[in-house]
ZALUMNU-226277 format. One record per residue (C-alpha): residue number from 0; chain; x, z, y. Coordinates in Angstrom, 2 decimals. Layout:
N
 rovex kolkol      xx      zz      yy
   NUM      A       X       Z       Y
...
This chain:
173
 rovex kolkol      xx      zz      yy
     0      A  -39.86  180.43  143.52
     1      A  -37.09  177.76  142.47
     2      A  -33.88  179.41  144.48
     3      A  -35.03  177.49  147.64
     4      A  -36.13  180.92  149.20
     5      A  -32.57  181.84  150.43
     6      A  -31.07  178.38  150.96
     7      A  -32.15  178.66  154.89
     8      A  -30.35  181.30  157.09
     9      A  -32.84  180.95  160.23
    10      A  -35.73  181.54  157.46
    11      A  -36.24  185.23  156.02
    12      A  -37.64  185.66  152.66
    13      A  -40.73  187.44  152.60
    14      A  -41.66  191.08  150.88
    15      A  -42.70  189.25  147.99
    16      A  -40.20  186.61  147.43
    17      A  -38.17  189.20  147.17
    18      A  -40.31  191.53  144.12
    19      A  -40.47  187.93  142.93
    20      A  -36.61  188.07  142.72
    21      A  -36.31  191.90  141.69
    22      A  -38.75  190.43  139.22
    23      A  -36.92  187.63  137.81
    24      A  -33.65  189.84  137.68
    25      A  -35.28  192.48  135.29
    26      A  -36.29  189.69  133.09
    27      A  -33.29  187.87  133.06
    28      A  -30.98  191.85  132.55
    29      A  -33.50  192.04  129.41
    30      A  -32.47  188.18  128.58
    31      A  -29.30  189.15  129.05
    32      A  -29.23  191.84  126.98
    33      A  -30.89  190.58  123.77
    34      A  -28.89  187.27  124.04
    35      A  -25.56  190.41  123.84
    36      A  -26.94  192.31  121.28
    37      A  -27.85  189.30  118.71
    38      A  -24.18  188.18  119.54
    39      A  -22.52  191.45  118.81
    40      A  -24.60  190.88  115.70
    41      A  -23.03  187.92  114.92
    42      A  -19.78  189.00  115.28
    43      A  -21.01  191.51  112.81
    44      A  -21.31  189.28  110.28
    45      A  -18.21  187.62  110.69
    46      A  -16.46  191.19  110.33
    47      A  -18.54  191.05  106.58
    48      A  -16.90  187.30  105.25
    49      A  -14.28  188.32  102.16
    50      A  -15.31  191.28  102.55
    51      A  -17.78  193.39   99.95
    52      A  -21.00  193.05  101.56
    53      A  -22.10  195.70   99.19
    54      A  -19.49  198.26   99.66
    55      A  -20.55  197.88  103.06
    56      A  -24.14  198.04  103.15
    57      A  -23.87  201.74  101.02
    58      A  -21.53  203.05  103.03
    59      A  -24.16  202.26  106.32
    60      A  -26.72  204.04  104.23
    61      A  -23.95  206.91  103.38
    62      A  -23.65  207.26  107.24
    63      A  -27.67  207.42  108.21
    64      A  -27.78  209.82  105.26
    65      A  -30.46  207.27  103.17
    66      A  -31.04  207.51   99.70
    67      A  -30.61  204.46   98.44
    68      A  -32.74  204.95   95.92
    69      A  -35.70  205.11   99.13
    70      A  -37.30  201.71   99.02
    71      A  -36.33  199.94  101.63
    72      A  -32.52  200.99  101.03
    73      A  -33.00  199.13   98.02
    74      A  -34.10  195.90   99.78
    75      A  -30.85  196.07  101.99
    76      A  -28.74  196.57   99.54
    77      A  -30.35  193.55   97.64
    78      A  -29.91  191.57  100.73
    79      A  -26.71  192.51  100.63
    80      A  -25.82  191.60   97.86
    81      A  -27.48  188.14   97.88
    82      A  -24.90  187.51  100.43
    83      A  -22.40  184.99  100.90
    84      A  -19.02  184.02  103.01
    85      A  -21.07  180.60  104.03
    86      A  -24.76  182.63  104.16
    87      A  -22.37  185.33  106.89
    88      A  -21.20  181.87  108.70
    89      A  -24.46  180.89  109.02
    90      A  -25.82  183.78  110.44
    91      A  -23.24  184.05  113.00
    92      A  -23.86  180.39  113.98
    93      A  -27.75  180.73  114.54
    94      A  -26.69  184.63  116.19
    95      A  -24.46  182.52  118.22
    96      A  -27.02  179.52  119.47
    97      A  -29.81  182.27  120.53
    98      A  -27.07  184.49  122.12
    99      A  -26.08  181.06  124.03
   100      A  -30.15  180.09  124.96
   101      A  -30.82  183.81  126.31
   102      A  -28.66  183.69  127.81
   103      A  -28.71  180.30  129.48
   104      A  -32.49  181.77  130.37
   105      A  -30.38  184.36  132.18
   106      A  -28.57  182.44  135.22
   107      A  -31.47  180.11  135.42
   108      A  -34.10  183.38  135.64
   109      A  -31.36  185.43  138.00
   110      A  -30.60  182.29  139.93
   111      A  -34.45  181.74  140.69
   112      A  -34.77  178.34  139.13
   113      A  -38.23  176.86  138.20
   114      A  -36.65  175.46  135.02
   115      A  -36.29  178.87  133.66
   116      A  -39.03  180.39  134.75
   117      A  -40.79  177.40  132.23
   118      A  -38.14  178.46  129.54
   119      A  -39.33  181.54  130.09
   120      A  -42.73  181.10  129.71
   121      A  -42.72  178.52  126.58
   122      A  -40.24  181.06  124.71
   123      A  -42.20  183.53  124.92
   124      A  -44.97  182.25  124.65
   125      A  -43.75  181.02  121.50
   126      A  -43.36  184.81  120.12
   127      A  -46.84  185.93  120.74
   128      A  -48.92  185.33  118.07
   129      A  -46.24  186.23  115.26
   130      A  -45.69  189.73  117.46
   131      A  -49.45  190.02  116.98
   132      A  -50.00  189.00  113.64
   133      A  -46.62  191.66  112.93
   134      A  -48.50  194.31  114.78
   135      A  -52.04  193.92  113.76
   136      A  -50.40  193.68  109.60
   137      A  -48.16  196.57  110.26
   138      A  -49.00  198.51  113.62
   139      A  -46.22  200.77  115.18
   140      A  -45.60  201.85  118.82
   141      A  -42.65  199.79  118.86
   142      A  -44.38  196.68  117.61
   143      A  -47.07  197.06  120.43
   144      A  -44.50  197.82  123.15
   145      A  -42.87  194.71  122.09
   146      A  -45.53  192.73  122.39
   147      A  -47.15  193.71  125.19
   148      A  -43.26  193.40  127.38
   149      A  -43.39  189.85  125.71
   150      A  -46.98  189.25  126.97
   151      A  -46.21  190.63  130.31
   152      A  -43.18  188.37  130.63
   153      A  -45.46  185.64  129.92
   154      A  -48.18  186.22  132.50
   155      A  -45.20  186.23  134.92
   156      A  -43.62  184.08  134.59
   157      A  -47.27  181.92  134.70
   158      A  -47.90  183.63  137.23
   159      A  -45.33  182.48  139.39
   160      A  -45.18  179.31  138.42
   161      A  -49.57  178.79  139.38
   162      A  -48.15  180.04  142.50
   163      A  -46.03  177.66  143.04
   164      A  -47.60  174.94  142.10
   165      A  -50.61  176.01  144.83
   166      A  -47.26  176.40  147.18
   167      A  -47.06  172.53  146.73
   168      A  -50.84  171.52  146.51
   169      A  -51.22  173.49  149.51
   170      A  -47.33  171.44  151.51
   171      A  -48.48  167.76  150.39
   172      A  -51.93  168.14  152.16
């Protein structure tokens, strides 16, 4: 599906085309949500510039009722202690860049563009080995769900691209 299904007013989209559009819009919505979450995290990083990040981290732990003596709390506090304004700005810039990529992908998928399907296929496939590694070494339901969702998206995009290639091949005969 490359966005041309609805351009001819005399030709009505098929049920399969409606399903594919709905699937692409679901993936686009997920990518948009990921972009928004990371963008908000980037704004959060900027909001910490010129502040004592250790104090903010301690307040977060207190709010969550997590003991600062807990191992992960100590890791969190040590990370906060090592954050400088320059690192916070870098985090914000990386978050902005990642968000722009997710927004562009979501836009292209929403409009059923072939390039966005390729982008989703390739970018999703890049994450699979890392997600599988994490699942094997630190199994959890969340890691399993993330891997399964990502694999589902990658396989769906692969299916769409193969179907489009097949249609193009048949049309050329």
